[in-house]
GUSE-954959 format. One record per residue: residue in three letters; residue number from 1; x, z, y of N, C-alpha, C, O in turn. Coordinates in Angstrom, 2 decimals. Each point is the difference from the previous one (the first is absolute). Layout:
REM residues N
PT   kolvex   dolo       n_u       n_w       n_v      ca_u      ca_w      ca_v       c_u       c_w       c_v       o_u       o_w       o_v
PT      ala    NUM         X         Z         Y         X         Z         Y         X         Z         Y         X         Z         Y
...
REM end
This chain:
REM residues 164
PT   kolvex   dolo       n_u       n_w       n_v      ca_u      ca_w      ca_v       c_u       c_w       c_v       o_u       o_w       o_v
PT      met      1     12.01    -15.16      2.26      0.37      1.40      0.38      0.24      0.82     -1.12     -0.65     -0.30     -1.01
PT      lys      2      1.44      1.31      0.93     -0.04      1.33     -1.03     -0.62      1.24      0.75      0.04      0.35      1.17
PT      leu      3     -0.51      0.06     -2.09     -0.79      1.08      0.53      0.95      1.45     -0.65     -0.23      0.46     -1.11
PT      lys      4      0.84     -0.15      1.64      1.34      1.02     -0.60     -0.55      1.15      0.25     -0.12      0.25      1.20
PT      ile      5     -0.25      0.52     -1.90     -0.36      1.65     -0.02     -0.22      0.42     -1.13     -0.74     -0.62     -0.75
PT      val      6      1.37      1.81      0.35      0.12      1.05     -1.16     -0.76      1.33      0.29      0.42      0.94      0.66
PT      thr      7     -1.72     -1.06     -1.35     -0.38      1.12      0.54     -0.51      1.09     -1.56      0.82     -0.25     -0.89
PT      phe      8     -1.58      1.00      0.54     -0.27      0.95     -0.86     -1.33      0.61     -0.23     -0.54      0.55      0.97
PT      gly      9     -0.06     -0.58     -2.12     -1.77      0.39     -0.24     -0.62      0.27     -1.45      0.67      0.08     -1.03
PT      ile     10     -1.99      0.06      1.14     -0.60      0.58     -1.50     -0.73     -1.17     -0.53      0.02     -1.06      0.64
PT      leu     11     -0.45      1.12     -1.40     -0.24     -1.28     -0.85     -1.04     -0.80      0.76     -0.70      0.80      0.61
PT      leu     12      0.32     -2.08     -0.39     -0.73     -0.63      0.16     -1.18     -0.54     -0.91      0.12     -0.23     -1.20
PT      cys     13     -1.15      0.06      1.89     -1.19     -0.55     -0.83     -0.02     -1.07     -0.36      0.12     -0.70      1.00
PT      leu     14     -0.20      0.13     -1.83     -0.42     -1.39     -0.34     -1.22     -0.74      0.56      0.10     -1.18      0.32
PT      phe     15     -1.45      1.97     -0.18     -0.68     -0.40      0.38     -0.07     -0.61      0.99     -0.66     -1.04     -0.04
PT      cys     16      1.29      1.43      1.25     -0.05     -0.51      1.34      0.62     -1.17      0.05     -0.17     -0.72      0.98
PT      ile     17      0.82      0.42     -1.82      0.36     -1.76      0.34     -1.12     -0.87     -0.39     -0.58     -0.15     -1.08
PT      val     18      0.41     -0.45      2.37     -1.20     -0.88      0.31      0.78     -1.63      0.13      1.09     -0.06      0.58
PT      pro     19     -1.81     -1.38     -1.25      0.43     -0.52      0.11     -0.66     -0.93      1.21     -1.21     -0.23      0.07
PT      val     20      2.24     -0.29      0.92     -0.37     -0.49      1.20      1.12     -0.87      0.33      1.15     -0.01     -0.45
PT      ser     21     -1.91     -1.02      1.66      0.90     -1.21      0.93      0.43      0.89      0.90     -0.65      1.03      0.23
PT      ala     22      2.07     -1.38      0.55      0.08      0.00      1.11     -0.84     -0.11      1.40      0.00      0.67      1.03
PT      asp     23     -0.42     -1.35     -1.29     -0.86     -0.83      1.07     -1.40      0.86      0.04     -0.89     -0.34      0.78
PT      glu     24      0.74      1.46     -1.65     -1.25      0.90      0.25      0.07      1.11      0.85     -0.97      0.74      0.15
PT      phe     25      2.31     -0.54      0.56      0.11      1.13      0.47      0.65     -0.46      1.38      0.48     -1.13     -0.04
PT      tyr     26     -0.39      1.74      1.17      0.11     -0.40      1.59      0.11      1.04      0.77     -0.62      0.97     -0.42
PT      asn     27      1.43     -0.76      1.82      0.19      0.72      0.38     -0.40     -0.27      1.34      0.31     -1.03      0.59
PT      cys     28     -1.15      2.13      0.00     -0.59     -0.19      1.09      0.40      0.51      1.31     -0.74     -0.43      0.89
PT      gly     29      1.59      1.15     -0.52      0.35      0.82      0.82      0.13      1.20     -0.29     -0.04      0.31     -1.19
PT      pro     30      0.30      0.94      2.43     -0.38      1.12     -0.26     -0.96      0.60     -0.71      0.17      1.21     -0.15
PT      val     31     -1.04     -1.64     -0.29     -0.73      0.52     -1.03     -0.20     -1.16     -0.66     -0.31     -1.07      0.51
PT      val     32      0.56      1.38     -2.05      0.33     -0.85     -0.48     -1.04     -0.20     -1.20     -0.01      0.96     -0.77
PT      asn     33     -0.84     -1.99      0.47     -0.82     -0.65     -0.75      0.33     -0.07     -1.44      1.21     -0.23      0.03
PT      ile     34     -1.55      0.29     -1.24      0.87     -0.90     -1.00     -1.22      0.17     -1.02     -0.44      0.93     -0.67
PT      asp     35      0.02     -2.52      0.90     -0.99     -0.33     -1.03      0.22     -0.21     -1.43      0.90     -0.79     -0.28
PT      tyr     36     -1.61      1.38     -0.75      0.56      0.15     -0.98     -0.54     -1.22     -1.46     -1.07     -0.58      0.13
PT      pro     37      1.72      0.39     -1.10     -0.75     -1.12     -0.61     -1.73      0.45     -0.42     -0.74     -0.98     -0.10
PT      ser     38      0.26      2.00     -0.07     -0.97      0.68     -0.63     -0.92      0.16      1.42     -1.15      0.44     -0.12
PT      gly     39      1.58     -0.73      1.22     -0.84      0.08      1.09     -0.31      0.60      1.04     -0.78     -0.25      0.92
PT      arg     40      1.86      1.55     -1.28      0.09      0.97      0.58      0.61      0.08      0.92      1.06     -0.63     -0.13
PT      glu     41     -1.19      1.24      1.34      1.10     -0.08      1.14      0.91      1.57      0.51     -0.57      0.95      0.55
PT      leu     42      1.60     -0.98     -0.78      1.14      1.18      0.27     -0.01     -0.23      1.59     -0.12     -1.10      0.54
PT      thr     43      0.25      2.13      0.01     -0.05      0.48      1.90      1.42      1.11     -0.03      0.11      1.21     -0.14
PT      leu     44      0.80     -2.27      0.35      1.48      0.98      0.33     -0.34      0.69      1.58     -0.47     -0.51      1.01
PT      val     45      0.85      1.61     -1.26     -0.26      0.95      1.80      0.92      0.24      0.65     -0.13      1.17      0.37
PT      asn     46      1.62     -1.87      0.26      0.97      0.22      0.26      0.03      1.03      1.34     -0.98     -0.19      0.73
PT      asn     47      1.60      0.88     -0.41      0.49      1.19      1.39      1.27     -0.78      0.66      1.04     -0.29     -0.60
PT      glu     48     -1.33      0.06      1.79      1.21     -0.18      0.60      1.58      1.53      0.67      1.18      0.10      0.32
PT      asp     49     -2.19      0.53     -0.47      0.86      1.25     -0.06      0.90      0.38     -1.42      0.93      0.81      0.00
PT      ser     50     -1.36     -1.46     -1.06      0.91      0.08     -1.44      1.48     -0.21      0.02      0.35     -0.85      0.82
PT      his     51      0.46      1.32     -1.38      0.96      0.12      0.33      1.38     -0.30     -1.23      0.07      0.84     -0.90
PT      cys     52      0.49     -1.46      0.91      0.80      0.01     -1.52      0.41      1.36     -0.74      0.85      0.69      0.57
PT      gly     53     -1.26     -0.34     -1.53      0.52      1.46     -0.62      0.78      0.11     -0.55      0.53     -1.09     -0.25
PT      thr     54      0.18      2.26     -0.37      1.10      0.28     -0.48     -0.64      0.02     -1.59     -1.15      0.17     -0.38
PT      tyr     55      2.54     -0.42     -0.44     -0.40      0.01     -1.44     -0.81      1.26     -0.32     -1.06     -0.08     -0.62
PT      asp     56      1.63      1.41      1.10     -1.32      1.08     -0.45     -0.99      0.03      0.49     -0.98      0.43     -0.61
PT      glu     57      0.88     -1.09      2.39     -1.41      0.06      0.61     -1.24     -0.59     -1.11     -1.14      0.45     -0.13
PT      val     58      1.81     -1.67     -0.67     -0.71     -0.86     -0.69     -0.44      0.42     -1.33     -1.05     -0.34     -0.53
PT      ile     59      2.07      1.21     -0.04     -0.59      0.42     -1.24     -0.81      1.67     -0.04     -0.70      0.59     -0.82
PT      asp     60      1.20     -0.32      2.08     -1.42      1.50      0.30     -0.88     -0.47      0.26     -0.99      0.63     -0.36
PT      leu     61      0.73     -1.79      1.01     -1.37     -0.58      0.50     -1.07     -0.55     -1.80     -1.16      0.00     -0.40
PT      val     62      2.41     -0.35     -0.08     -0.60     -0.97     -1.39     -0.64      1.09     -0.78     -1.14      0.14     -0.45
PT      glu     63      2.26      0.63      0.42     -0.56      1.85     -0.87     -1.13      0.41      0.37     -0.83      0.58     -0.70
PT      ala     64      0.75     -0.87      1.92     -0.93      1.05      0.42     -1.70     -0.80      0.25     -1.01      0.63      0.30
PT      asp     65      1.09     -2.10     -0.52     -0.91     -0.65      0.28     -0.79      0.02     -1.64      0.56      0.30     -1.06
PT      thr     66     -1.96     -0.72      1.26     -0.23      0.24     -2.02     -0.83     -1.51     -0.05     -0.88     -0.21     -0.83
PT      thr     67      1.25     -0.72      1.74     -0.17     -1.30     -0.72     -0.13     -0.38     -1.30     -0.89     -0.65     -0.55
PT      asp     68      2.03      1.22      0.06      0.44     -0.44     -1.28     -1.22      0.82     -0.76     -0.60     -0.48     -0.97
PT      glu     69      0.40      1.42      1.39     -0.91      0.64     -1.38     -1.49     -0.75      0.02     -0.82      0.22     -0.89
PT      asn     70      0.55     -1.14      2.04     -1.47     -0.56     -0.02     -0.26     -1.12     -1.57      0.87     -0.75     -0.45
PT      gln     71     -2.01      0.89     -0.03     -0.41     -0.91     -0.86      0.14     -1.81     -0.22     -0.81     -0.85      0.39
PT      tyr     72      1.92      0.67     -1.04     -0.12     -1.58      0.00     -1.18     -0.79     -0.76     -0.22      0.09     -1.21
PT      ile     73     -0.36     -0.74      1.94     -1.31     -1.05     -0.32      0.20     -1.17      0.10     -0.15     -0.50      1.11
PT      leu     74      0.55     -0.33     -2.21      0.61     -1.21     -0.06     -0.27     -1.21      1.54      0.75     -0.67      0.71
PT      asp     75     -2.57      0.98     -0.82     -0.51     -1.29      1.29     -0.13      0.66      1.18     -0.65     -0.52      0.90
PT      ser     76      1.20      1.70     -0.74     -0.67      0.54      0.72      0.91      0.92      1.49     -0.13     -0.05      1.23
PT      tyr     77      1.25      0.99     -2.40      1.10      0.62      0.67      0.99     -0.42     -1.23     -0.12      0.30     -1.19
PT      asn     78      1.02     -1.00      1.75      1.22     -0.68     -0.92      1.08      0.60      0.97     -0.14      0.90      0.84
PT      cys     79      1.35     -1.70     -1.21      0.76      0.25      0.67      0.03      0.03      1.66      0.41      0.93      0.68
PT      gly     80     -0.89     -2.03     -0.27     -0.32     -0.39      1.53     -0.61      1.13      0.45      0.04      0.17      1.22
PT      glu     81     -0.47      0.45     -1.73     -1.24      1.02      0.78      1.36      1.07     -0.35      0.62      0.27      1.02
PT      phe     82     -0.18      0.24     -2.04      1.04      1.34      0.45      1.08     -0.55      0.85      0.83      0.83      0.37
PT      thr     83     -0.66     -1.95     -0.02      1.19     -0.21      0.97     -0.14     -0.07      1.35      0.89     -0.05      0.84
PT      arg     84     -2.63      0.04     -0.61     -0.61     -0.33      0.86     -0.01      1.68      0.75      0.57      0.30      1.06
PT      asp     85     -1.30      0.53     -1.85      0.00      1.51      0.23      1.44      0.57      0.35      0.19      0.76      0.96
PT      leu     86      0.71     -1.16     -1.75      1.56      0.75      0.32      0.36     -0.69      1.52      0.01      0.72      0.99
PT      his     87      0.24     -1.90     -0.93      0.34     -0.45      1.29     -0.96      0.56      1.23      0.69      0.43      0.93
PT      asn     88     -1.71     -0.37     -0.77     -0.89      0.82      0.55     -0.04      0.95      0.50     -0.50      0.34      1.07
PT      val     89      1.35      0.50     -2.30     -0.51      1.46      0.32      1.98      0.10      0.67      0.17      0.84      0.87
PT      ala     90      1.13     -1.70     -1.32      0.83      0.17      0.62      0.14     -0.51      1.66      0.79      0.35      0.87
PT      glu     91     -1.83     -1.25     -0.83     -0.28     -0.41      1.33     -0.72      1.13      1.45      0.12      0.18      1.21
PT      asn     92     -0.79      0.26     -2.28     -0.90      1.19      0.70      1.09      1.17      0.50      0.01      0.61      1.07
PT      ser     93      0.84     -0.51     -2.14      1.00      1.05      0.01      1.20     -0.29      1.03      1.01      0.67      0.19
PT      lys     94     -1.41     -1.86      0.41      1.34     -0.76      0.88      1.34     -0.26     -0.99      1.11      0.08      0.53
PT      ile     95     -1.18     -0.33     -1.76      1.07     -0.88     -0.37     -0.21     -1.44     -0.93     -0.76     -0.22     -0.93
PT      lys     96      1.56     -0.48      1.45     -0.17     -1.12      0.11      0.01     -0.74     -1.50      0.98      0.24     -0.71
PT      cys     97     -2.16     -1.23      0.16     -0.22     -0.04     -1.25     -0.39     -1.70      0.30     -0.58     -0.57      0.92
PT      thr     98      1.32      0.04     -2.40     -0.56     -1.54      0.18     -0.52     -0.32     -1.61      0.52      0.36     -1.05
PT      tyr     99     -1.69     -1.13      1.30     -0.50     -0.17     -0.77      0.56     -1.21     -1.12      0.05     -1.13      0.50
PT      val    100      0.21      1.18     -1.37      0.77     -1.09     -0.50     -0.71     -0.57     -1.89     -0.17      0.75     -0.96
PT      ile    101     -0.02     -1.90      1.01     -0.25     -0.79     -1.00      1.07     -0.79     -0.69      0.51     -1.02      0.46
PT      ile    102     -0.17      1.68     -1.83      0.99     -1.00     -0.41     -0.93     -0.29     -0.91     -0.97      0.73     -0.23
PT      tyr    103      1.32     -2.34     -0.62     -0.32     -1.32     -0.67      0.95     -0.02     -1.14      1.22     -0.01      0.17
PT      phe    104     -1.91      0.02     -1.54      0.54     -0.26     -0.85     -0.06     -1.12     -0.80      0.28     -0.72      0.96
PT      arg    105     -0.38     -0.01     -1.79     -0.40     -1.23     -0.45     -1.14     -0.09      0.08     -0.42     -0.84      0.80
PT      glu    106     -0.60      1.71     -1.61     -1.01     -0.26      0.11     -1.18      1.10      0.44     -1.18      0.22     -0.26
PT      ser    107      2.23      0.32      1.07     -1.11      1.11      0.49      0.79      1.01      1.47      1.15     -0.20      0.39
PT      ala    108     -1.89      1.03      0.08      0.87      0.71      1.03     -0.26      1.20     -0.01     -0.72      0.46     -0.89
PT      his    109      1.23      0.34      1.87     -0.12      1.45      0.12      0.14      0.58      1.55      0.59     -0.62      0.89
PT      ala    110     -1.10      1.66     -0.74     -0.04      0.35      1.56      0.29      1.47     -0.15     -0.73      0.81     -0.57
PT      leu    111      2.30     -0.48      1.39      0.56      1.54      0.26      0.65     -0.28      1.68      0.16     -0.85      0.87
PT      cys    112     -0.01      1.92     -1.12      0.49      0.23      1.51      1.44      0.44      0.06      0.73      0.72     -0.68
PT      met    113     -0.59     -1.67      2.13      1.78      0.30      0.23     -0.19      0.40      1.62     -0.70     -0.38      0.94
PT      phe    114      1.78      1.40     -1.21      0.37      0.91      1.25      1.83      0.04      0.56      1.04      0.36     -0.55
PT      pro    115     -1.30     -0.79      1.59      1.33     -0.56      0.84      0.38      1.47      0.50     -0.69      0.70      0.76
PT      leu    116      1.67     -0.45     -1.22      0.86      1.27      0.11      1.01      0.07      1.86      0.65     -0.78      0.69
PT      asn    117     -1.00      1.85     -0.63      0.97     -0.06      1.44      1.79     -0.09     -0.35      0.94      0.40      0.69
PT      asp    118     -0.96     -0.93     -1.73      1.47      0.07     -0.37      0.43     -1.74     -0.18      1.15     -0.43      0.14
PT      gly    119     -2.43     -0.45     -0.52      0.34     -1.42      0.30     -0.49     -0.22     -1.10     -0.58     -1.08     -0.06
PT      thr    120      0.59      1.99     -1.32     -0.32     -0.51     -1.08     -1.75     -0.17     -0.94     -0.67      0.08      1.03
PT      asn    121     -0.06     -0.19     -1.78     -1.32     -0.46     -0.50     -0.03      0.67     -1.09      0.76     -0.27     -0.93
PT      leu    122     -1.95      1.58      0.86     -0.27      0.40     -0.95     -1.62     -0.19     -0.02     -0.81      0.12      0.91
PT      phe    123      0.59     -0.57     -2.68     -1.22     -0.90     -0.22     -0.06      0.94     -0.75      0.87      0.48     -0.72
PT      ile    124     -2.24     -0.08      0.93     -0.89      0.93     -1.44     -0.88     -0.43     -0.25     -0.59     -0.66      0.86
PT      asp    125      0.05      0.82     -2.19     -1.19     -0.61     -0.82     -1.65      1.44      0.60     -0.13      1.22     -0.13
PT      ala    126     -0.44     -1.94      0.53     -0.95      1.05      0.55     -1.02      0.36     -1.12     -0.90      0.77      0.33
PT      gln    127      0.91     -1.26     -1.68     -1.01      0.35     -0.45      0.73      1.43     -1.02     -0.75      0.87     -0.44
PT      ser    128      2.59     -0.82      0.12      0.38      0.65     -0.92      1.12      0.80      1.33      0.79      0.81     -0.49
PT      asp    129     -0.68     -0.98      1.93      0.93      0.61      0.74      1.36     -0.30     -0.69      0.92      0.73      0.38
PT      gly    130     -0.67     -1.56     -1.21      1.11     -0.54     -0.33      0.69     -0.46      0.75     -0.61     -0.51      0.94
PT      ile    131      2.16      0.40     -0.86      0.91     -0.68      0.88      0.43     -1.20     -0.96      0.59      0.15     -1.07
PT      ala    132     -1.03     -1.48      1.70      0.11     -1.22     -0.73      1.34     -0.63      0.43      0.61      0.41      0.98
PT      arg    133     -0.27     -1.20     -1.58      1.41     -1.21      0.31     -0.94     -1.13      0.28     -1.00     -0.19     -0.70
PT      val    134      1.23     -0.34      1.45     -0.75     -1.56      0.31      1.40     -0.59      0.96      0.55      0.39      1.03
PT      glu    135     -0.31     -1.72     -2.18      0.57     -0.46      0.18     -0.05     -1.86     -0.18      0.03     -0.42     -1.15
PT      asp    136     -0.11     -0.51      2.17     -0.52     -1.30     -0.78      0.71     -0.42     -0.96      1.22     -0.08      0.14
PT      gly    137     -1.97     -0.35     -1.60      0.95     -0.95     -1.10      0.36      1.60     -0.74      0.73     -0.03     -0.99
PT      glu    138     -1.13      1.12      1.39      0.23      0.98     -1.25     -1.05      0.46     -0.13     -0.86     -0.04      0.88
PT      his    139      0.65      0.79     -2.45     -1.05      0.45     -0.17     -0.14      1.53      0.97      0.87      0.69      0.51
PT      tyr    140     -2.46     -0.54     -0.54     -0.54      0.99      0.95      0.08      1.07     -1.01     -0.67     -0.02     -1.03
PT      gln    141      1.77      1.28      1.44      0.01      0.80     -0.56     -0.42      1.69      0.73      0.04      0.13      1.22
PT      val    142     -0.38      0.94     -2.03     -0.61      1.13      0.31      1.08      1.06     -0.25      0.49      0.03     -1.13
PT      trp    143     -0.05      0.88      2.08      0.40      1.27     -0.81     -0.59      1.50      0.63     -0.37      0.15      1.16
PT      lys    144      0.38      0.81     -2.12     -0.12      1.23      0.37      1.28      0.51      1.05      1.22     -0.16     -0.12
PT      ala    145     -1.91      0.72      1.02      0.82      0.46      0.85      0.91      1.14     -0.28     -0.47      1.05     -0.42
PT      gly    146      2.00     -1.21      0.64      1.19      0.96     -0.49      0.13     -1.04     -1.18      1.23      0.07      0.04
PT      glu    147     -1.43     -0.88     -0.95      0.33     -0.13     -1.09      0.32     -1.29     -0.31     -0.90     -0.77      0.35
PT      asn    148      1.87      0.21     -0.90      1.37     -0.86      0.02     -0.79     -1.01     -0.93      0.26     -1.18      0.23
PT      asp    149     -1.08      1.40     -1.15     -0.59     -0.98     -0.81     -1.24     -0.60      0.45     -0.81      0.77      0.51
PT      cys    150      0.48     -2.10     -0.61     -1.08     -0.84      0.40     -1.39      0.37     -1.44      0.03     -0.15     -1.22
PT      val    151     -1.20      0.71      2.27     -1.33      0.41     -0.99     -0.78     -1.33      0.12     -1.18     -0.04     -0.36
PT      phe    152      1.81     -1.03      0.84     -1.42     -0.78      0.33      0.89     -1.29      0.08      0.97      0.20      0.74
PT      glu    153     -1.01     -1.38     -1.26      0.37     -1.26      0.46     -1.00     -1.35     -0.24     -0.09     -0.50     -1.12
PT      tyr    154     -0.35      0.18      1.81     -0.69     -1.12      0.20      0.07     -1.49     -0.16      0.97     -0.26     -0.71
PT      asp    155     -1.64     -0.87      1.11      0.56     -1.21      0.26      1.12     -0.66      0.88      0.40      0.95      0.67
PT      ile    156      0.16     -1.82     -0.38      0.68     -0.07      0.77     -0.49     -0.63      1.71     -0.88     -0.85      0.13
PT      ile    157      1.36      1.24      0.62     -0.56      0.24      1.42      0.11     -1.79      0.43      1.12     -0.53     -0.06
PT      thr    158     -1.93     -0.04      0.35      0.20     -1.63      0.74      0.06     -0.18      1.41      0.59     -0.95      0.53
PT      ser    159     -1.32      2.02      0.23     -0.06      0.28      1.47     -0.69      0.64      0.36     -0.90      0.23     -0.81
PT      ala    160      0.80      0.35      1.92     -0.56      1.22      0.78     -0.66     -0.43      1.41      0.56     -0.85      0.69
PT      asn    161     -1.83      1.51     -0.26     -0.27      0.03      1.32     -0.14      1.51      0.76     -0.49      1.04     -0.45
PT      phe    162      1.03     -1.28      1.62     -0.31      1.54      0.51     -0.92     -0.18      1.21     -0.10     -0.88      0.85
PT      tyr    163     -0.53      2.05     -1.07     -1.33      0.11      1.30      0.49      1.42      0.89     -0.02      1.14     -0.46
PT      glu    164      0.44     -1.51      1.78      0.29      0.97      0.69     -1.31      0.86      0.54      0.17      1.00      0.70
REM end
């Protein structure tokens, strides 16, 4: 299945790419617990009153949120925690957000997907507030908002898991 979304953003931190296997993550329902390879568990809190936002609502939320200002710490606060925190802020603000893990050939990365009210999806890299291109079989790319040139490109995406 092709994930066909084109989006924009800011530079992605390479240190958040962590080696994992697909069976190390699972979806538990309305409250989603994700086991990390290091033994940490992440809890996503969904809001039954959340809605699919508009592009402007999501961008405004992301710009107002300060999650991207948190300090990256390899073994305790990396892409998983950045993504969890932005997810929970969005859901608390009643904007629907999906936690996504994209897999590369030998690593993985977490980011947020916002289903928009026009039927499209907007992928946000929570570490950088960058808007990301996520398409199965293509390179993971991030752009600065409002710019046409890709500022970051990583390995080819081999698959993705979505945790709502």
